[in-house]
N, C-alpha and C positions, 0 to 999 in steps of 0.2 A: 597551518590545515589540520586538525583533528585526527586520530585513526582510522581507517573505513571501520565500520562495524558490518560484522556479516552474518547470517543466517544461513543455517544450512535446511533446507525442505528435503526431508526424506532421511531417516538412517537406514537403509536397507545395503547391500552389499557395496554400491557406489559410496551413499551418503557420510559411510562411517570413514571413508577413506578422505573425505573431503572435510569433514571434521579434524581428522587427526592433523591432514595437513596444512588448515588454517589454523590450528594450534602451535603446531612447530614455528610456522613463518612468526604467529604474535612472539612466541618465546624468544624469538632472535630478532625482530623488530616492534617491540610494541609501539614506537611510532604510528607505524604503518597500516596495519590490522589489528580488531580485535575481536574475538570469536566470541559473537553475542547470543545468540538464540538459536534452538533445534524447534523444528514443528515435525513430529512426528505422532500418527495417530494411536501407535501402538503403546499401551502404557507401560508393559515393559522396558523395550526401547527407551522409552523417554525415561525413566527410572534410572536407568544407567548409566544417560549419558550425561543427565544433569548431577550425577553423583561424581562423574567421572571428569568431567570440564568443565563443573562449577559455574553453568548457566544457566537461562532460563528456560523451559521446556513449553510447550504448546501443542495441542490435540488438533488445532485446524488453524488455518490460515486467516482467519476475522480475527481470531485471540491474540495471534503474532502480530497482527496488524495495528490492533487498538494498544497495544502493549507499548508499541514503539513511536504509536503518535500521541502520546503523554508522556511529561518528566519523566524521569531528565533525557528523554528522547524527544526530539521533535522531526517535524516533518522537514525540517531542514537540514537533518543532521545527514550526512554521507553514508547511506547505507546499501548495503549490497546483498544476494542470497545466491547459491548454489540449490539449482533444482534439480533433484536426485530422486526423482518420483517416476513411478511407472509410465512409458511413453505416452499411453493413453490420456493421461492429466495434464502432460507439457502444457498443454493450449490453454488451459483454464487457470493453472497455479501462476502461468508467466503472464497472463492479461492481468491477475489479480494485484502480483507484483508490482507490474510497469505503471498500472494507475495509479498504485501508491506512491509511486516516482522510486521506486527502486530498481538499481540497475544488475543482472540477472546472466549467470550461466549455466546456460542449460546442458545437462548430460545428453550427448548423443543416444540417436539419433533427435533432429532439431522436433516433430511433430511427426503424426501419423499420418499427415495429408498436407498438400501443398495451401490450399486454402485455410489452414491452420497457422504453417508458416507465414504464409502470407502476411494475416491477420497479426501476427505479432509482428514481423517485420515495421509494417505499417505504425501499429502504435508505437512502438518504441521510437520509430523518426519523428512521428509528432509530438512526441513529450519529451524527445532528447535524451533519451536512455541508450544505457551500454548493453548488447547482446551478444555475448560468447557463446560458441557451442564447443560441449566438450569432447571434440576429436583431438583425444590424448596423445593419440601416436604421431601428430602432427610437429610433437615439441621432443621426439625422439632426437636424442642426439645422432642417431645413425641417418634419421631422415633429415635432419640439418645439414649434416654433412654432405648427405646426395645433392640436396638443392644447389650449394655451392659449385657443383662440378656437373650441371646439367648441359648438355651442348645436342640440342635436337633428338632427345629419344624417340625411339620408334616402334620399341618391342618392351612390354613388361609382362612378366610371369608373375603373380601373387599367390602365395598359399596361405590360407587362416585355419588353421585346424584347432580343436578345442575336444576335451572329454566332457561328455554330458553331465549336465547339472541343471536342477529344477530352477536357476536363475534366467531370467528376463526371456521367459517361454511367452509373456504378452506379445513379442514380436517374432519374426521368422529369422535365419541365421544372414539373410541380407542385410535387415536392418539393424541385428543384433552384433554380427561379426564384419562381414565383409566391406559395412558402410564405410571400417575405419581406412581400408584401402583403396576402396571409391574416392574417398575424398584426398589421399596423398596422388593418387594417380591424374586424379582432377587439378591439382594444384601443380604438378610437376609437368603436365601435356600442354596446360593451357589453351584447349582446343575446342571446339564444341563438338559432341557426338553427333556420329554419322549413321551408326547401325548399332545393335543389341541383338546378341544371342545367346539363348539364357534355357537350362533345363536345370529343374529342382525337386528334390523329395521329401515329402516329411518321413520319418523314418522309427523317432520315439517320440514324438510331438503331434501336434494337430499343426503345427505349420511346418513348413519347408526348415530340413533341420541340414542338410546338404545340396550346395548348390554350384554349378561350373558357369561360367558367363566368359563369350568372347566380346568384347567391345571396340568398335571401329573408331579412329578420332577422323574431324577434317583432316589435318595435318598429314594422316595416311598411317599416325601410329597405331599400335594395334596392341591391345591390353587383355590378358587371360587373368582370370580370377577365380580361387576356388576356396568354399569356406566351409567348415564345416564342424559344426558341432555335436558329432559322434562320432567323433575318432577315439582309437586309442592312443594317440600322441598329442602331446602340443607343439606346433608347429605357426609361427609367424614370419615369413619370408617376403621378401621382395625384391623380382631379378630385373634389371634394366640394360638394354643392350641400345648403344648410340655410335656414331660413326668412330672406328677405331678404339669403343673402350666399352667394357661389361664393368658392372655393376652389382654385387651381392650385398643384400642388406639384411641382418638377423635383427629383429625386432627387440626379441627377449634377452638375447645377448649384448644387444647395443654396439652392434659390430657392424662395419661395412670392408667389404673386399673390393679392391677394383684392379683389373687387367687390363693395362694401356696396352695398344698395338702403336708400332714404329711405322706409320704409313710405307715407309721406301723400305722397310724390312717385310711389309706384308704383300708390297707387288713384288719384290724377289721372288719370295716362295711362290708366288702365284705362277710366276714365269717360269720358275725351276718345279713346278708341279705339272706343268704342261707334257703333252704325250712328246712334245718334240724336243724337252730340254731332261724327261725323266731319264735315269741311266737304264741301260737294259739287262746290264749284268744280275744274275741273277742275287746276289747280295743284297742288291740296293731295295729288296723288298725286305730285306731285314731278318736275320736268320732267326730261329726259336728264343724268344724272351728276351729279343734286342730290340731297339728302336730302328725305325726306319730312317734311313737317311737320306737325303732329296742331293741330287746333285747339278750345278750349273752346267753350261758348255765352257764357260772359263773361269769356274769359283770353286773354292774348297768345297768339301761336304759340309753342310749348313743341318746343324738340329732345329727339329718341327718348331721348338718354343724361340726361336732366336728371333727378337724383337718384338718377344713379350714381358711386359714388365708387371709383374704380381705385387701386388702391396697392400697389406693389411693395415687399415689405417689405425694411429692410436687416440680415440676419442676418448671428453671428458665423460664418462657414468655419471648419469642424475635422474631422479623421478620425472618422468614425463609430467605424470598430474602436478607436482610440483612447480615444474615452468609454466606450464597452462595456467595453474591459480595464479604465480606470477602477473603473468603476461595480464590477465584477467584485472586485476587487483592496480598493475600499473595503466591499462585502458580508463579504469573507474577513475584515477586519479588525474590524469590527464586530460580525460575529455576525449580519448582519439580510438580509433577503430583497434579491436584484438586483431590476435595472427586469424584466429578462426572466429568470422564475424558472422553476421545473420545470411549474408551473400555465401558465404562459403557452404555452410551450413544447409541453404537450401539447397543449391547444386547437388550436394551430395545425396540428399534426400531425393529429389528429382530424380538422378539416375537410379537409387536403388529401388522407386516405383516403377519407375519403366521396366526394371529387370523382372519383378515381381510380376508386371503383366506378362515377359513375356516367356516366364515360368507358367503361369498358369494356359496362355495360348500354346505353348509346346506339350504340356500336361493332357491338355483339350482333344490337340492331333492323336496325343499316342493313347487316347483312351483311358489315361488315369482317371479322368474326372467324372 
């Protein structure tokens, strides 16, 4: 099989990274992929990347498609594309490429509406095309490590805070930032949503810039999400609690902290902390600067952290975008579903849109509209 020829549609903040990663993979595995074209309406960017990557560039999709459907390319050659245009153009570009028999990787969010997402999914299914959605945090090594340690998670706390930039202002903070965490929690809970509560405010743009959300799932699990693009710091963290375990994930550092509780030790601690078994001596409450000590009726003093196993996992660091693109290329080559397929992308989009409806409802009740 010849290498998969790929094009990048859009050379903005996301597209330029797709170009870089495709070329890095090509240099390492020329038999797998060949960066072959760029579509970018901005002439300055086209000239820059045509010079940098030595690839043909085109101002429109139509000119690109006319190029690849003539020698040395043919419609039967394996060709795929990353769609890195503003969200409002995702559906139009996806339909053009799918209709030309290209497999596609669409940057998140999938589309602006569920109707658009459905149309893309149906067209891909009818034409037997691959559709991957660019939720790159799903490929973060820390997320992969969390997935293998799941045991009925019942509470999530997600924070994704960013300093304000003029990037991606065509969408609100829920579709821009929070949707990463929505996708991850949906994949980890694997449960339908029961209820959504949300509040959000526009601060520096015309769309919601900061939002706080509470989602309850049919399983009984509850997730709290906070996203802001007007913060003074960068924070990308997810914490989850499940029976006898607490997991804390840092996306930026690709770190995972695990605190495991020995059930027997937890039961013993609970028994010793009951009114009947707490020592009544003053020193049991702990002198100033000392750690309190609990005593059982027939046991030696027990430190409060007894039975806790704190472990910082040693994870292999990797660029999530590269892992995402490699997964996409593998799906194209093997004709299998990518890790984040159209169904997953649609689920995250549906929840994000429901959250935005709740934010609008809350704003109306609060007299903010």
